[in-house]
DOZALUM-583326 format. One record per atom (N, C-alpha, C): x, y, z; atom name; residue in three letters; residue number from 1. Coordinates in steps of 0.001 Angstrom, whole numbers. Example, Ala and Ser with C-alpha at 12.3 -4.5 7.8 and 13.67 -1.06 7.14 Angstrom:
2
> c1 / c2 / c3 / atome / residu / num
> 13190 / -5690 / 7800 / N / ALA / 1;
> 12300 / -4500 / 7800 / CA / ALA / 1;
> 13200 / -3300 / 7800 / C / ALA / 1;
> 12850 / -2250 / 7080 / N / SER / 2;
> 13670 / -1060 / 7140 / CA / SER / 2;
> 12900 / 30 / 7870 / C / SER / 2;
***
This chain:
116
> c1 / c2 / c3 / atome / residu / num
> -9901 / 1721 / -11731 / N / MET / 1;
> -9581 / 2521 / -10559 / CA / MET / 1;
> -10673 / 2314 / -9504 / C / MET / 1;
> -10246 / 2455 / -8286 / N / LEU / 2;
> -11138 / 2299 / -7144 / CA / LEU / 2;
> -10889 / 3462 / -6197 / C / LEU / 2;
> -11946 / 4068 / -5696 / N / ASN / 3;
> -11796 / 5133 / -4710 / CA / ASN / 3;
> -11825 / 4526 / -3313 / C / ASN / 3;
> -10834 / 4883 / -2521 / N / ILE / 4;
> -10718 / 4393 / -1152 / CA / ILE / 4;
> -10805 / 5597 / -233 / C / ILE / 4;
> -11574 / 5444 / 840 / N / LYS / 5;
> -11698 / 6516 / 1812 / CA / LYS / 5;
> -11216 / 5997 / 3162 / C / LYS / 5;
> -10278 / 6741 / 3755 / N / ILE / 6;
> -9796 / 6462 / 5102 / CA / ILE / 6;
> -10012 / 7750 / 5887 / C / ILE / 6;
> -10798 / 7652 / 6960 / N / ASN / 7;
> -11206 / 8833 / 7721 / CA / ASN / 7;
> -11893 / 9787 / 6760 / C / ASN / 7;
> -11422 / 11000 / 6603 / N / ASN / 8;
> -12050 / 11958 / 5695 / CA / ASN / 8;
> -11262 / 12166 / 4408 / C / ASN / 8;
> -10296 / 11287 / 4160 / N / ASP / 9;
> -9433 / 11443 / 2991 / CA / ASP / 9;
> -9710 / 10366 / 1951 / C / ASP / 9;
> -9765 / 10779 / 673 / N / SER / 10;
> -10040 / 9861 / -430 / CA / SER / 10;
> -8794 / 9677 / -1284 / C / SER / 10;
> -8641 / 8449 / -1804 / N / PHE / 11;
> -7510 / 8090 / -2646 / CA / PHE / 11;
> -8022 / 7378 / -3891 / C / PHE / 11;
> -7590 / 7834 / -5062 / N / LYS / 12;
> -7898 / 7150 / -6325 / CA / LYS / 12;
> -6800 / 6107 / -6524 / C / LYS / 12;
> -7203 / 4824 / -6567 / N / CYS / 13;
> -6211 / 3744 / -6537 / CA / CYS / 13;
> -6294 / 2803 / -7730 / C / CYS / 13;
> -5108 / 2388 / -8203 / N / LYS / 14;
> -5018 / 1269 / -9137 / CA / LYS / 14;
> -5176 / 3 / -8306 / C / LYS / 14;
> -5857 / -983 / -8866 / N / VAL / 15;
> -6082 / -2248 / -8149 / CA / VAL / 15;
> -5285 / -3351 / -8830 / C / VAL / 15;
> -4568 / -4143 / -8017 / N / VAL / 16;
> -3725 / -5224 / -8505 / CA / VAL / 16;
> -4231 / -6539 / -7918 / C / VAL / 16;
> -4495 / -7530 / -8788 / N / HIS / 17;
> -5018 / -8826 / -8341 / CA / HIS / 17;
> -4064 / -9986 / -8590 / C / HIS / 17;
> -3164 / -9860 / -9564 / N / THR / 18;
> -2339 / -11004 / -9958 / CA / THR / 18;
> -987 / -10991 / -9236 / C / THR / 18;
> -398 / -12167 / -9065 / N / SER / 19;
> 904 / -12250 / -8398 / CA / SER / 19;
> 1988 / -11560 / -9226 / C / SER / 19;
> 1894 / -11644 / -10549 / N / GLU / 20;
> 2868 / -10975 / -11412 / CA / GLU / 20;
> 2838 / -9463 / -11203 / C / GLU / 20;
> 1655 / -8869 / -11198 / N / LYS / 21;
> 1512 / -7426 / -11003 / CA / LYS / 21;
> 1858 / -7026 / -9572 / C / LYS / 21;
> 1601 / -7916 / -8614 / N / THR / 22;
> 1967 / -7644 / -7225 / CA / THR / 22;
> 3474 / -7572 / -7095 / C / THR / 22;
> 4201 / -8494 / -7737 / N / GLN / 23;
> 5661 / -8483 / -7678 / CA / GLN / 23;
> 6227 / -7228 / -8332 / C / GLN / 23;
> 5589 / -6764 / -9396 / N / GLU / 24;
> 6030 / -5551 / -10079 / CA / GLU / 24;
> 5723 / -4318 / -9245 / C / GLU / 24;
> 4521 / -4272 / -8657 / N / GLY / 25;
> 4124 / -3178 / -7775 / CA / GLY / 25;
> 4453 / -1804 / -8316 / C / GLY / 25;
> 5125 / -1004 / -7490 / N / MET / 26;
> 5472 / 377 / -7842 / CA / MET / 26;
> 6884 / 499 / -8412 / C / MET / 26;
> 7481 / -624 / -8842 / N / MET / 27;
> 8835 / -572 / -9424 / CA / MET / 27;
> 8865 / 395 / -10603 / C / MET / 27;
> 9752 / 1379 / -10517 / N / GLY / 28;
> 9941 / 2324 / -11609 / CA / GLY / 28;
> 8772 / 3261 / -11857 / C / GLY / 28;
> 7797 / 3304 / -10937 / N / LYS / 29;
> 6601 / 4129 / -11143 / CA / LYS / 29;
> 6535 / 5266 / -10132 / C / LYS / 29;
> 5904 / 6337 / -10562 / N / ASP / 30;
> 5569 / 7449 / -9699 / CA / ASP / 30;
> 4043 / 7519 / -9664 / C / ASP / 30;
> 3490 / 8254 / -8743 / N / PHE / 31;
> 2037 / 8402 / -8675 / CA / PHE / 31;
> 1613 / 9458 / -9694 / C / PHE / 31;
> 1343 / 9004 / -10913 / N / ASP / 32;
> 945 / 9884 / -11999 / CA / ASP / 32;
> -477 / 9509 / -12410 / C / ASP / 32;
> -1444 / 10305 / -11987 / N / GLY / 33;
> -2839 / 10045 / -12319 / CA / GLY / 33;
> -3564 / 9165 / -11310 / C / GLY / 33;
> -2877 / 8780 / -10233 / N / PHE / 34;
> -3519 / 8007 / -9171 / CA / PHE / 34;
> -2801 / 8297 / -7853 / C / PHE / 34;
> -3476 / 7995 / -6734 / N / ASP / 35;
> -2950 / 8321 / -5406 / CA / ASP / 35;
> -2380 / 7119 / -4668 / C / ASP / 35;
> -2713 / 5913 / -5125 / N / GLY / 36;
> -2250 / 4725 / -4428 / CA / GLY / 36;
> -2410 / 3482 / -5274 / C / GLY / 36;
> -1789 / 2409 / -4805 / N / MET / 37;
> -1926 / 1111 / -5458 / CA / MET / 37;
> -2427 / 130 / -4409 / C / MET / 37;
> -3568 / -529 / -4712 / N / LEU / 38;
> -4186 / -1477 / -3791 / CA / LEU / 38;
> -3950 / -2895 / -4290 / C / LEU / 38;
> -3307 / -3702 / -3457 / N / PHE / 39;
> -3040 / -5103 / -3767 / CA / PHE / 39;
> -4086 / -5942 / -3045 / C / PHE / 39;
> -4803 / -6782 / -3793 / N / VAL / 40;
> -5889 / -7589 / -3234 / CA / VAL / 40;
> -5485 / -9061 / -3289 / C / VAL / 40;
> -5568 / -9727 / -2130 / N / PHE / 41;
> -5200 / -11140 / -2021 / CA / PHE / 41;
> -6449 / -11962 / -1731 / C / PHE / 41;
> -6445 / -13235 / -2131 / N / GLY / 42;
> -7608 / -14100 / -1957 / CA / GLY / 42;
> -7967 / -14362 / -505 / C / GLY / 42;
> -6964 / -14439 / 341 / N / GLU / 43;
> -7217 / -14769 / 1739 / CA / GLU / 43;
> -6469 / -13825 / 2659 / C / GLU / 43;
> -6973 / -13709 / 3871 / N / THR / 44;
> -6276 / -12969 / 4911 / CA / THR / 44;
> -5095 / -13790 / 5391 / C / THR / 44;
> -3974 / -13135 / 5586 / N / GLY / 45;
> -2789 / -13820 / 6077 / CA / GLY / 45;
> -1609 / -12893 / 6114 / C / GLY / 45;
> -435 / -13436 / 6427 / N / PRO / 46;
> 770 / -12610 / 6449 / CA / PRO / 46;
> 1150 / -12173 / 5032 / C / PRO / 46;
> 1525 / -10911 / 4899 / N / GLN / 47;
> 1945 / -10346 / 3616 / CA / GLN / 47;
> 3322 / -9712 / 3807 / C / GLN / 47;
> 4138 / -9741 / 2767 / N / SER / 48;
> 5437 / -9069 / 2837 / CA / SER / 48;
> 5676 / -8289 / 1547 / C / SER / 48;
> 6249 / -7106 / 1719 / N / PHE / 49;
> 6538 / -6215 / 600 / CA / PHE / 49;
> 7948 / -5693 / 743 / C / PHE / 49;
> 8529 / -5295 / -388 / N / TRP / 50;
> 9837 / -4662 / -375 / CA / TRP / 50;
> 9798 / -3493 / -1332 / C / TRP / 50;
> 10885 / -2738 / -1373 / N / MET / 51;
> 10927 / -1499 / -2152 / CA / MET / 51;
> 11902 / -1592 / -3329 / C / MET / 51;
> 12136 / -2800 / -3831 / N / LYS / 52;
> 13085 / -3033 / -4927 / CA / LYS / 52;
> 12726 / -2171 / -6139 / C / LYS / 52;
> 13674 / -1357 / -6575 / N / ASN / 53;
> 13568 / -504 / -7769 / CA / ASN / 53;
> 12408 / 480 / -7748 / C / ASN / 53;
> 11905 / 797 / -6561 / N / CYS / 54;
> 10904 / 1866 / -6462 / CA / CYS / 54;
> 11632 / 3194 / -6589 / C / CYS / 54;
> 10936 / 4222 / -7034 / N / ILE / 55;
> 11601 / 5507 / -7236 / CA / ILE / 55;
> 11193 / 6548 / -6198 / C / ILE / 55;
> 10176 / 6249 / -5394 / N / VAL / 56;
> 9752 / 7162 / -4329 / CA / VAL / 56;
> 9547 / 6364 / -3044 / C / VAL / 56;
> 9742 / 6983 / -1880 / N / PRO / 57;
> 9420 / 6310 / -617 / CA / PRO / 57;
> 7906 / 6069 / -540 / C / PRO / 57;
> 7522 / 4992 / 135 / N / LEU / 58;
> 6102 / 4628 / 242 / CA / LEU / 58;
> 5702 / 4373 / 1687 / C / LEU / 58;
> 4435 / 4651 / 1997 / N / ASP / 59;
> 3789 / 4127 / 3192 / CA / ASP / 59;
> 3091 / 2850 / 2747 / C / ASP / 59;
> 3308 / 1762 / 3475 / N / ILE / 60;
> 2700 / 475 / 3141 / CA / ILE / 60;
> 1660 / 176 / 4213 / C / ILE / 60;
> 391 / 151 / 3810 / N / ILE / 61;
> -729 / 9 / 4737 / CA / ILE / 61;
> -1318 / -1393 / 4583 / C / ILE / 61;
> -1254 / -2184 / 5647 / N / PHE / 62;
> -1809 / -3540 / 5647 / CA / PHE / 62;
> -3247 / -3457 / 6167 / C / PHE / 62;
> -4165 / -4088 / 5415 / N / ILE / 63;
> -5595 / -3971 / 5693 / CA / ILE / 63;
> -6217 / -5362 / 5773 / C / ILE / 63;
> -7057 / -5581 / 6773 / N / ASN / 64;
> -7861 / -6796 / 6836 / CA / ASN / 64;
> -9326 / -6379 / 6703 / C / ASN / 64;
> -9898 / -6687 / 5566 / N / ARG / 65;
> -11272 / -6309 / 5203 / CA / ARG / 65;
> -11426 / -4785 / 5185 / C / ARG / 65;
> -11874 / -4199 / 6270 / N / HIS / 66;
> -12112 / -2750 / 6325 / CA / HIS / 66;
> -11320 / -2067 / 7439 / C / HIS / 66;
> -10305 / -2736 / 7983 / N / LYS / 67;
> -9566 / -2156 / 9095 / CA / LYS / 67;
> -8063 / -2238 / 8867 / C / LYS / 67;
> -7365 / -1138 / 9147 / N / ILE / 68;
> -5911 / -1110 / 9029 / CA / ILE / 68;
> -5306 / -1906 / 10181 / C / ILE / 68;
> -4470 / -2900 / 9838 / N / THR / 69;
> -3842 / -3740 / 10856 / CA / THR / 69;
> -2439 / -3260 / 11210 / C / THR / 69;
> -1745 / -2623 / 10273 / N / SER / 70;
> -427 / -2047 / 10547 / CA / SER / 70;
> -2 / -1159 / 9381 / C / SER / 70;
> 984 / -310 / 9659 / N / ILE / 71;
> 1523 / 596 / 8636 / CA / ILE / 71;
> 3041 / 605 / 8763 / C / ILE / 71;
> 3721 / 466 / 7633 / N / SER / 72;
> 5161 / 701 / 7559 / CA / SER / 72;
> 5326 / 2076 / 6928 / C / SER / 72;
> 5872 / 3004 / 7708 / N / HIS / 73;
> 5928 / 4407 / 7299 / CA / HIS / 73;
> 7185 / 4752 / 6509 / C / HIS / 73;
> 6992 / 5531 / 5446 / N / ASN / 74;
> 8078 / 6172 / 4701 / CA / ASN / 74;
> 9207 / 5204 / 4344 / C / ASN / 74;
> 8838 / 4081 / 3762 / N / CYS / 75;
> 9810 / 3035 / 3393 / CA / CYS / 75;
> 10652 / 3523 / 2209 / C / CYS / 75;
> 11979 / 3540 / 2346 / N / PRO / 76;
> 12830 / 4078 / 1283 / CA / PRO / 76;
> 13005 / 3100 / 128 / C / PRO / 76;
> 13224 / 3628 / -1083 / N / PRO / 77;
> 13535 / 2770 / -2233 / CA / PRO / 77;
> 14799 / 1947 / -1970 / C / PRO / 77;
> 14910 / 816 / -2642 / N / CYS / 78;
> 16063 / -70 / -2504 / CA / CYS / 78;
> 16569 / -428 / -3905 / C / CYS / 78;
> 17876 / -315 / -4088 / N / TYR / 79;
> 18462 / -633 / -5389 / CA / TYR / 79;
> 19482 / -1755 / -5277 / C / TYR / 79;
> 19473 / -2482 / -4183 / N / GLU / 80;
> 20370 / -3604 / -3946 / CA / GLU / 80;
> 19637 / -4910 / -4262 / C / GLU / 80;
> 20367 / -6014 / -4265 / N / ASP / 81;
> 19734 / -7319 / -4445 / CA / ASP / 81;
> 18989 / -7761 / -3188 / C / ASP / 81;
> 19489 / -7370 / -2022 / N / LYS / 82;
> 18833 / -7694 / -747 / CA / LYS / 82;
> 18181 / -6435 / -215 / C / LYS / 82;
> 16861 / -6428 / -183 / N / CYS / 83;
> 16118 / -5268 / 302 / CA / CYS / 83;
> 15409 / -5615 / 1606 / C / CYS / 83;
> 15186 / -4605 / 2414 / N / THR / 84;
> 14421 / -4769 / 3645 / CA / THR / 84;
> 13007 / -5204 / 3310 / C / THR / 84;
> 12466 / -6140 / 4085 / N / GLY / 85;
> 11081 / -6559 / 3931 / CA / GLY / 85;
> 10193 / -5838 / 4927 / C / GLY / 85;
> 8974 / -5565 / 4531 / N / TYR / 86;
> 7978 / -4923 / 5394 / CA / TYR / 86;
> 6813 / -5891 / 5507 / C / TYR / 86;
> 6438 / -6208 / 6741 / N / TYR / 87;
> 5507 / -7311 / 6995 / CA / TYR / 87;
> 4265 / -6834 / 7730 / C / TYR / 87;
> 3144 / -7457 / 7385 / N / GLY / 88;
> 1885 / -7179 / 8058 / CA / GLY / 88;
> 907 / -8296 / 7768 / C / GLY / 88;
> -303 / -8141 / 8263 / N / ASN / 89;
> -1322 / -9168 / 8122 / CA / ASN / 89;
> -2581 / -8547 / 7515 / C / ASN / 89;
> -3217 / -9273 / 6615 / N / GLY / 90;
> -4459 / -8794 / 6024 / CA / GLY / 90;
> -4737 / -9450 / 4696 / C / GLY / 90;
> -5802 / -8988 / 4046 / N / ASN / 91;
> -6135 / -9495 / 2719 / CA / ASN / 91;
> -5913 / -8439 / 1638 / C / ASN / 91;
> -5421 / -7246 / 2059 / N / MET / 92;
> -5108 / -6171 / 1123 / CA / MET / 92;
> -3936 / -5358 / 1647 / C / MET / 92;
> -3240 / -4728 / 713 / N / VAL / 93;
> -2172 / -3795 / 1055 / CA / VAL / 93;
> -2345 / -2569 / 159 / C / VAL / 93;
> -2277 / -1405 / 780 / N / LEU / 94;
> -2368 / -140 / 50 / CA / LEU / 94;
> -1026 / 571 / 151 / C / LEU / 94;
> -456 / 944 / -1007 / N / GLU / 95;
> 765 / 1739 / -1024 / CA / GLU / 95;
> 421 / 3156 / -1452 / C / GLU / 95;
> 872 / 4122 / -643 / N / VAL / 96;
> 690 / 5535 / -947 / CA / VAL / 96;
> 2043 / 6230 / -775 / C / VAL / 96;
> 2150 / 7448 / -1243 / N / LEU / 97;
> 3387 / 8206 / -1150 / CA / LEU / 97;
> 3863 / 8274 / 295 / C / LEU / 97;
> 5152 / 8044 / 496 / N / GLY / 98;
> 5738 / 8067 / 1832 / CA / GLY / 98;
> 5423 / 9357 / 2570 / C / GLY / 98;
> 5041 / 9238 / 3831 / N / GLY / 99;
> 4708 / 10388 / 4663 / CA / GLY / 99;
> 3234 / 10728 / 4686 / C / GLY / 99;
> 2454 / 10128 / 3784 / N / THR / 100;
> 1022 / 10429 / 3683 / CA / THR / 100;
> 278 / 10096 / 4982 / C / THR / 100;
> 562 / 8933 / 5552 / N / CYS / 101;
> -183 / 8498 / 6745 / CA / CYS / 101;
> 45 / 9438 / 7923 / C / CYS / 101;
> 1281 / 9816 / 8159 / N / LYS / 102;
> 1567 / 10741 / 9263 / CA / LYS / 102;
> 962 / 12111 / 8988 / C / LYS / 102;
> 1056 / 12574 / 7750 / N / LEU / 103;
> 501 / 13869 / 7378 / CA / LEU / 103;
> -1011 / 13923 / 7614 / C / LEU / 103;
> -1709 / 12837 / 7268 / N / LEU / 104;
> -3174 / 12811 / 7357 / CA / LEU / 104;
> -3683 / 12164 / 8650 / C / LEU / 104;
> -2782 / 11702 / 9499 / N / GLY / 105;
> -3196 / 11091 / 10765 / CA / GLY / 105;
> -3797 / 9710 / 10601 / C / GLY / 105;
> -3446 / 8997 / 9532 / N / ILE / 106;
> -3943 / 7635 / 9307 / CA / ILE / 106;
> -3151 / 6688 / 10203 / C / ILE / 106;
> -3880 / 5807 / 10921 / N / LYS / 107;
> -3218 / 4932 / 11883 / CA / LYS / 107;
> -3860 / 3556 / 11944 / C / LYS / 107;
> -3169 / 2643 / 12625 / N / LYS / 108;
> -3677 / 1290 / 12854 / CA / LYS / 108;
> -5056 / 1385 / 13502 / C / LYS / 108;
> -5994 / 555 / 13009 / N / GLY / 109;
> -7347 / 534 / 13536 / CA / GLY / 109;
> -8331 / 1404 / 12764 / C / GLY / 109;
> -7832 / 2310 / 11921 / N / ASP / 110;
> -8735 / 3148 / 11122 / CA / ASP / 110;
> -9518 / 2278 / 10140 / C / ASP / 110;
> -10720 / 2746 / 9808 / N / VAL / 111;
> -11619 / 2028 / 8909 / CA / VAL / 111;
> -11373 / 2477 / 7467 / C / VAL / 111;
> -11404 / 1501 / 6540 / N / VAL / 112;
> -11185 / 1744 / 5121 / CA / VAL / 112;
> -12485 / 1433 / 4383 / C / VAL / 112;
> -12968 / 2380 / 3567 / N / ASP / 113;
> -14159 / 2176 / 2744 / CA / ASP / 113;
> -13750 / 2180 / 1280 / C / ASP / 113;
> -14472 / 1394 / 468 / N / TYR / 114;
> -14166 / 1229 / -953 / CA / TYR / 114;
> -15367 / 1649 / -1785 / C / TYR / 114;
> -15103 / 2438 / -2848 / N / HIS / 115;
> -16173 / 2921 / -3732 / CA / HIS / 115;
> -15697 / 2883 / -5169 / C / HIS / 115;
> -16487 / 2315 / -6069 / N / ARG / 116;
> -16125 / 2300 / -7498 / CA / ARG / 116;
> -16509 / 3609 / -8132 / C / ARG / 116;
***
């Protein structure tokens, strides 16, 4: 687990490094014992996520190093073969419960800090 702080709010996050775990993501999972899932990529670049077989809506936060580059808000679960894609740029993506960013005032340009 990794603690992430955005503004004055802290999130206990599972960290995902492998492509297999990235593809699985939050499929069939709820936030039980953690506040978010952080996907870490080797390089900065375009990233795309979908909500296939997720059970809760998510905010998808695209991060480049320590700065939020974009947010897809309250993305609904998808149970079809063709799901909407959510796109952003960065070397990390943080998924939190849908509505969290608006509730806490988290926005593009905010700084992200990481603590073990």
